[in-house]
C-alpha positions in Angstrom: -42.9 12.4 -11.4 -45.2 10.3 -9.2 -45.8 6.6 -9.6 -49.3 5.2 -9.5 -49.7 3.3 -6.2 -50.8 0.0 -7.9 -47.7 0.0 -10.1 -45.3 1.1 -7.3 -43.8 -2.4 -6.8 -42.9 -2.8 -10.4 -41.7 0.8 -11.1 -39.9 1.5 -7.9 -36.5 1.6 -9.4 -37.4 3.6 -12.5 -39.4 6.2 -10.5 -37.2 6.6 -7.5 -34.2 7.2 -9.7 -35.8 10.5 -10.8 -35.6 12.1 -7.3 -35.2 11.6 -3.6 -37.5 9.5 -1.4 -40.6 11.4 -0.2 -39.7 10.7 3.5 -36.2 11.0 4.7 -34.8 7.6 5.8 -31.1 8.3 6.4 -30.8 12.1 6.9 -32.7 12.5 10.2 -31.8 14.7 13.2 -29.4 13.0 15.7 -30.8 11.5 18.9 -29.9 9.2 21.7 -26.3 10.2 22.6 -24.4 13.4 23.5 -23.6 16.0 20.8 -20.5 15.1 18.9 -20.5 11.4 19.9 -21.0 8.6 17.4 -22.6 5.3 18.5 -23.7 3.9 21.9 -21.7 2.6 24.8 -21.5 -0.9 23.3 -18.8 -2.9 21.4 -17.7 -0.7 18.5 -15.8 -1.7 15.4 -15.0 1.0 12.9 -15.2 -0.2 9.3 -14.8 3.0 7.2 -15.0 6.8 7.4 -15.3 9.8 5.0 -12.1 11.6 4.1 -13.6 14.7 5.6 -15.1 12.9 8.6 -18.7 13.6 7.7 -19.8 10.0 8.0 -18.7 6.8 9.7 -19.5 3.1 9.0 -19.2 1.0 12.1 -20.5 -2.3 13.5 -21.9 -2.5 17.0 -23.4 -5.1 19.3 -26.4 -3.5 21.0 -28.3 -6.6 22.1 -27.6 -9.6 24.3 -27.9 -12.1 21.4 -26.2 -15.0 23.2 -28.2 -14.6 26.4 -25.3 -14.5 28.9 -26.6 -11.4 30.6 -24.2 -8.8 29.2 -23.4 -7.2 25.9 -19.8 -8.0 24.9 -17.9 -9.2 21.9 -14.5 -10.9 21.6 -12.5 -10.8 18.3 -11.2 -14.2 17.1 -8.0 -14.9 15.2 -9.7 -15.3 11.8 -11.8 -12.2 12.0 -14.6 -14.1 13.6 -16.8 -12.7 16.4 -17.4 -14.5 19.7 -20.2 -13.2 21.9 -23.0 -10.9 20.8 -23.6 -10.2 17.2 -22.2 -7.1 15.5 -24.4 -5.3 13.1 -23.6 -2.5 10.7 -24.6 1.1 11.3 -24.2 4.2 9.2 -23.5 7.5 10.9 -24.2 10.5 8.7 -24.0 12.8 11.7 -23.4 12.3 15.5 -25.9 10.1 17.1 -27.0 6.5 17.3 -26.7 6.0 13.6 -29.1 4.0 11.3 -29.1 0.3 10.9 -28.2 -0.9 7.4 -27.4 -4.3 5.8 -24.2 -3.3 3.9 -22.4 -0.6 2.1 -21.6 -1.6 -1.5 -19.5 1.3 -2.7 -18.1 4.7 -1.7 -17.0 7.5 -4.1 -13.3 8.4 -3.8 -14.3 11.8 -2.4 -16.6 10.3 0.1 -19.6 12.3 -1.2 -21.7 9.4 -2.5 -22.4 6.0 -0.9 -24.4 3.0 -2.2 -26.2 1.2 0.6 -28.4 -1.8 1.0 -31.2 -1.5 3.6 -34.5 -3.5 3.8 -34.0 -5.1 0.4 -33.6 -1.7 -1.3 -30.5 -0.3 -3.0 -30.0 3.4 -2.0 -27.7 6.1 -3.4 -26.8 8.7 -0.8 -25.4 12.2 -1.6 -23.9 13.4 1.7 -23.4 16.9 0.3 -27.0 17.6 -0.8 -28.5 15.1 1.7 -30.4 13.5 -1.2 -31.3 9.9 -1.0 -32.5 7.9 -4.0 -33.8 4.3 -4.3 -31.9 2.7 -7.2 -33.5 -0.8 -7.1 -35.8 -2.9 -5.0 -35.8 -6.7 -4.2 -32.0 -6.6 -3.5 -30.6 -9.5 -1.4 -27.8 -8.4 0.8 -24.6 -10.5 1.1 -23.7 -10.4 4.8 -22.0 -13.8 5.1 -19.4 -13.9 2.3 -15.7 -13.4 3.3 -15.1 -12.0 -0.3 -18.3 -10.3 -1.4 -18.4 -9.7 -5.2 -18.3 -6.1 -6.5 -21.9 -5.0 -7.1 -21.3 -1.2 -7.3 -18.4 1.1 -8.1 -17.6 4.7 -8.8 -15.3 6.3 -11.3 -12.3 8.1 -10.0 -13.7 11.5 -10.7 -17.0 10.7 -8.9 -19.1 11.5 -12.0 -20.4 7.9 -12.8 -21.7 4.9 -10.9 -22.0 1.4 -12.1 -24.3 -0.9 -10.1 -26.0 -4.3 -10.4 -29.8 -4.6 -10.0 -32.0 -7.7 -10.7 -32.4 -6.8 -14.4 -28.8 -6.2 -15.2 -25.9 -3.8 -14.9 -26.6 0.0 -14.9 -24.4 3.0 -15.4 -25.6 6.2 -13.9 -24.6 9.8 -14.4 -24.5 11.1 -10.8 -25.3 14.7 -11.6 -27.8 14.4 -14.5 -29.5 11.4 -13.0 -29.7 9.5 -16.3 -29.1 5.8 -16.5 -28.2 3.2 -19.2 -28.5 -0.6 -18.9 -25.4 -2.3 -20.2 -25.4 -5.8 -21.8 -22.8 -8.1 -20.4 -23.5 -10.9 -22.8 -24.5 -14.5 -22.1 -24.2 -15.9 -18.6 -24.7 -14.7 -15.0 -22.9 -11.4 -14.0 -21.3 -12.2 -10.7 -19.6 -8.8 -10.3 -19.3 -5.6 -12.2 -17.2 -2.4 -11.8 -16.1 0.7 -13.5 -12.6 1.2 -14.7 -11.2 4.2 -12.7 -11.4 6.3 -15.8 -15.2 5.8 -15.9 -15.0 4.9 -19.6 -15.2 1.1 -19.3 -17.5 -1.3 -17.6 -15.7 -4.5 -16.4 -17.9 -7.7 -16.0 -17.0 -11.0 -14.4 -19.5 -13.5 -15.8 -20.0 -17.2 -15.1 -21.5 -19.8 -17.4 -22.2 -23.5 -16.5 -18.6 -24.6 -16.9 -19.2 -27.5 -14.4 -22.1 -28.8 -16.5 -24.3 -29.2 -13.4 -27.1 -27.1 -14.8 -26.4 -24.1 -12.7 -24.4 -20.8 -13.2 -22.7 -20.6 -9.8 -20.5 -17.7 -8.7 -17.4 -19.2 -7.1 -16.9 -19.0 -3.4 -13.8 -19.8 -1.3 -13.7 -22.3 1.5 -11.8 -20.4 4.2 -11.7 -19.7 7.9 -12.3 -16.0 7.2 -15.4 -14.5 8.7 -17.9 -12.3 6.9 -16.4 -9.1 5.5 -19.5 -7.1 6.6 -18.4 -6.8 10.2 -14.9 -8.3 10.3 -12.2 -7.2 12.8 -8.5 -7.4 12.0 -7.4 -10.9 10.9 -4.3 -12.4 12.6 -4.4 -15.7 10.6 -6.5 -17.6 8.2 -6.7 -20.8 6.2 -7.9 -21.3 2.6 -9.1 -24.6 1.2 -9.8 -23.8 -2.5 -12.8 -22.5 -4.5 -16.1 -24.0 -5.6 -18.4 -23.0 -8.4 -18.0 -22.0 -12.1 -14.9 -20.3 -13.5 -15.7 -16.6 -14.4 -14.6 -14.9 -17.5 -13.8 -11.2 -17.8 -15.5 -8.9 -20.3 -15.2 -5.2 -21.1 -17.6 -2.8 -22.7 -17.2 1.0 -23.3 -19.8 2.9 -21.3 -20.4 5.1 -24.4 -21.2 2.0 -26.5 -19.3 -0.5 -28.7 -18.6 -4.2 -28.8 -18.2 -6.5 -25.9 -14.5 -7.5 -25.6 -13.3 -10.8 -24.2 -10.2 -13.0 -24.7 -6.6 -13.5 -23.8 -5.6 -10.7 -26.2 -7.5 -8.2 -24.1 -5.3 -6.9 -21.3 -6.9 -3.9 -19.6 -8.4 -0.5 -20.2 -6.1 2.6 -20.4 -8.2 5.7 -20.5 -10.4 5.7 -23.5 -8.3 2.9 -25.1 -7.7 -0.8 -24.5 -4.4 -2.4 -24.2 -4.3 -5.6 -26.3 -1.8 -8.2 -27.3 -1.1 -9.0 -31.0 -0.5 -12.6 -32.2 3.2 -11.8 -32.4 3.2 -11.0 -28.6 3.6 -7.2 -29.1 1.3 -5.0 -27.0 -0.7 -2.2 -28.7 -3.2 0.4 -27.6 -6.5 0.3 -29.4 -8.2 3.7 -29.4 -12.0 4.2 -29.5 -11.9 5.1 -33.2 -10.1 1.8 -34.0 -6.6 3.2 -34.4 -3.8 0.9 -33.1 -0.4 2.1 -31.7 2.2 -0.5 -31.0 3.7 0.3 -27.5 5.8 -2.8 -26.8 7.6 -4.7 -29.6 7.3 -8.4 -30.1 11.0 -8.8 -29.3 10.3 -8.0 -25.7 7.7 -10.8 -25.3 6.3 -8.6 -22.5 4.2 -9.4 -19.5 2.2 -6.4 -18.3 3.2 -5.2 -14.8 1.5 -1.8 -14.4 -0.5 0.5 -16.7 0.0 4.2 -16.1 -2.9 5.9 -17.8 -2.0 9.4 -16.6 1.4 9.3 -18.5 0.2 6.9 -21.3 2.8 4.3 -20.6 3.2 0.8 -19.2 5.7 -1.1 -17.0 6.5 -4.5 -18.4 8.9 -7.3 -17.8 10.5 -8.7 -21.0 10.6 -12.5 -21.1 13.7 -12.5 -23.1 15.5 -15.0 -20.7 14.2 -18.2 -19.1 14.3 -17.1 -15.4 14.9 -13.4 -15.3 13.6 -10.6 -17.4 14.5 -6.9 -17.7 12.0 -4.3 -16.3 11.2 -1.6 -18.8 8.8 1.3 -19.4 7.1 1.6 -22.8 4.6 3.8 -24.6 3.9 5.1 -28.1 7.3 6.9 -28.2 8.8 5.6 -25.0 11.3 2.9 -24.3 13.1 3.2 -21.0 15.0 0.2 -19.4 14.9 0.6 -15.6 18.1 -1.4 -14.9 16.5 -4.1 -12.8 15.3 -7.7 -13.5 12.3 -9.6 -12.2 11.9 -13.3 -11.6 9.8 -15.2 -14.2 7.0 -16.1 -14.5 5.9 -12.7 -13.1 3.5 -12.8 -10.2 1.2 -10.0 -9.0 2.5 -10.6 -5.5 5.7 -8.9 -6.7 3.8 -5.6 -6.7 4.1 -4.3 -3.1 2.4 -0.9 -3.2 1.2 1.7 -5.7 1.0 5.4 -4.8 -2.4 6.8 -4.4 -1.8 9.2 -7.3 -0.1 6.5 -9.4 3.3 8.2 -9.7 5.3 5.8 -7.5 5.3 2.0 -7.7 7.0 -0.3 -5.2 8.0 -3.8 -6.5 10.1 -6.8 -5.5 12.8 -7.5 -8.0 15.9 -9.8 -8.3 18.9 -8.7 -6.3 21.8 -7.4 -8.3 24.2 -9.5 -6.2 22.1 -12.7 -5.7 19.4 -13.1 -8.4 17.6 -15.7 -6.4 16.9 -13.1 -3.6 14.3 -10.4 -3.9 14.8 -6.8 -3.0 12.3 -3.9 -2.9 12.6 -0.9 -5.4 10.5 2.1 -6.0 9.8 3.3 -9.6 9.1 7.0 -10.2 6.9 6.8 -13.3 7.2 10.6 -13.9 11.0 10.4 -14.2 11.1 6.8 -15.4 13.7 5.8 -12.9 13.9 3.0 -10.3 15.8 3.1 -7.0 16.5 0.4 -4.4 14.8 1.0 -1.1 17.6 2.2 1.1 16.3 0.9 4.4 13.3 -0.6 6.1 10.0 -1.2 4.2 7.8 1.1 2.2 4.5 1.9 4.1 3.1 4.8 2.0 3.6 6.5 -1.4 2.3 9.8 -2.7 3.7 12.3 -5.3 7.5 11.9 -5.2 7.6 10.9 -1.5 7.8 7.5 0.2 7.5 6.8 3.9 9.9 4.1 5.1 9.5 2.2 8.4 12.6 0.7 10.1 12.4 -1.6 13.1 14.7 -0.4 15.9 15.2 -0.8 19.6 14.3 2.5 21.3 16.5 3.8 24.0 13.5 5.1 26.1 11.6 3.8 27.8 13.3 0.6 28.9 14.8 -0.2 25.5 11.5 -1.3 24.0 11.3 -2.4 20.3 9.7 0.2 18.1 10.0 1.8 14.7 11.7 4.7 13.1 9.9 6.7 10.3 11.9 8.1 7.4 10.9 10.4 4.5 12.4 9.5 1.2 12.3 11.9 -1.8 12.7 9.1 -4.4 13.5 11.1 -7.5 16.4 13.1 -5.9 18.7 10.1 -5.2 19.4 11.7 -1.8 19.3 9.6 1.5 16.0 9.6 3.4 15.6 11.9 6.4 14.3 10.7 9.8 10.9 12.0 11.0 10.7 10.3 14.4 10.5 7.2 16.5 7.5 5.5 18.1 6.0 2.3 19.4 2.6 3.1 17.8 1.3 1.1 14.9 -1.4 1.6 12.3 -1.7 3.6 9.1 -4.6 6.0 8.3 -5.1 8.1 5.2 -7.1 11.3 4.7 -6.4 13.1 1.3 -2.7 13.9 1.1 -2.3 13.3 4.9 -1.3 10.1 6.6 -1.2 9.2 10.3 1.5 6.6 11.0 3.4 5.7 14.1 1.7 8.6 16.0 2.8 11.2 13.5 0.5 13.2 11.2 2.4 13.8 7.9 1.4 15.7 4.8 3.0 13.3 2.3 2.6 15.7 -0.6 4.8 18.3 1.1 6.7 16.0 3.4 5.9 18.1 6.5 5.0 16.7 9.9 1.8 18.4 10.9 1.3 17.0 14.4 1.3 14.0 16.7 -1.1 11.6 18.4 -0.3 10.0 21.7 -2.8 7.2 21.9 -4.2 4.6 19.5 -6.6 6.4 17.1 -9.3 5.0 15.0 -9.2 7.3 11.9 -7.9 10.5 10.5 -9.8 13.2 8.4 -8.9 16.1 6.1 -10.1 18.6 8.7 -7.1 17.8 10.9 -9.1 15.7 13.3 -8.5 12.2 14.8 -11.2 9.8 15.8 -10.9 8.6 19.4 -12.6 6.1 21.5 -14.4 8.0 24.3 -14.2 5.3 27.0 -11.2 3.6 28.4 -10.2 0.3 26.7 -11.5 -2.9 28.2 -9.0 -4.9 30.2 -10.2 -8.3 29.2 -7.9 -9.6 26.4 -9.5 -9.7 22.9 -12.6 -7.8 24.1 -13.9 -5.4 21.5 -13.5 -1.7 22.3 -16.7 0.2 23.3 -18.3 3.3 21.8 -19.1 6.0 21.5 -16.3 7.7 19.5 -15.6 11.4 18.7 -13.5 13.5 16.4 -10.9 15.6 18.1 -8.1 17.8 16.8 -4.6 16.3 16.9 -1.8 17.9 18.7 0.0 20.4 16.3 3.7 20.0 15.6 5.7 22.3 17.8 8.1 24.6 16.0 11.7 24.5 16.9 
């Protein structure tokens, strides 16, 4: 379908959603740098990369914006930039990349991206190299330290929810069909899809300050913009300004808008809700209600496990400490630990990428006022105390533990020892190695930590990396900086970067 030229400005979003742009904007042949290299020989800050390494998002300073006669950038303690301005670039292939304003969302597989460029909202399909304009007249947010969510994908990569000037839209990524969803009265500050893709989640503000404006809240902080923000060493926070948002839910397939303290969170096609007697029930799409947690528990929801149709709760049956339990339609399993009350989300340390393992801080068995880490195996419904160190990664039934140690060589430097713990077995963890390297990178089931490449699903060490990498991909490659690091303290590393195979694990 072609739009009449005179109506193009008004119909851009509706027409462009039917097919790709007539002239390629993003998928163009590489030029400007050597084959295989990403970026130019200027300050380079990697922000994200595809699991398979097919694209990179990075920020570079390519102009002498402060007029000091050189192009250089220094990273501040609060994630701020001193020196020349960093701007975001998207690299869909080796080369100089394409200048963008911001990336709003990335599909879990890395196949789809939602990008803002030149006031247009674009959907990019890296696999088919199709680019689609979703909306025009979009104002990028390149200054906020906490940008609101304006686009998100379902876990399976089949649906996209995004905000455009006329409202929230859910899109079927393979059929190309769209539906506008009503979020009710007020201004939609952010919107997202529940991971299942069956619920839209809206955070809406009304004029709660009675100042005649509907203002999305913003934080007073020393944090710099999230668009091109390097690692943060410290930050200060001074409170929030603006109206207080309320959360609303609507099924993508249709149905009423849900809001209120009795609405807890989606769980697949159903909604977890609280009854007046403090019991928790699952409300199905057809209206059926199943009580999962009895009123006698007086439960606070800790974690919802949609895959196994169960929840982790802490029962507020005592003033200061409550037992930790797993509940479902026909499930009631005490875990043998207690948590401090009132429950805080800060007690959740880490959730496994597939949702099987959950790491929490709970009350010590010996001194209830102290906190200790545990890991819950939601498949076996058991909880075990972390035997040593701290949990750094979880997947399947495996946990990686990092223990600080003093290494014998070289020169007795402080470093870390990496352990693999098979949580469900109850056996002690096994050591994988020692290193002074830091950083954690994921690519599918594989993690690069402390210089070791580990398949966390199988627990096998696949290889090693001797320097400080930038990223890992599922093709067994590591992203490296091509030039030697700058000697000046705090100076941003320079591009270009390149994917290289990591050193395979030697067999013994």
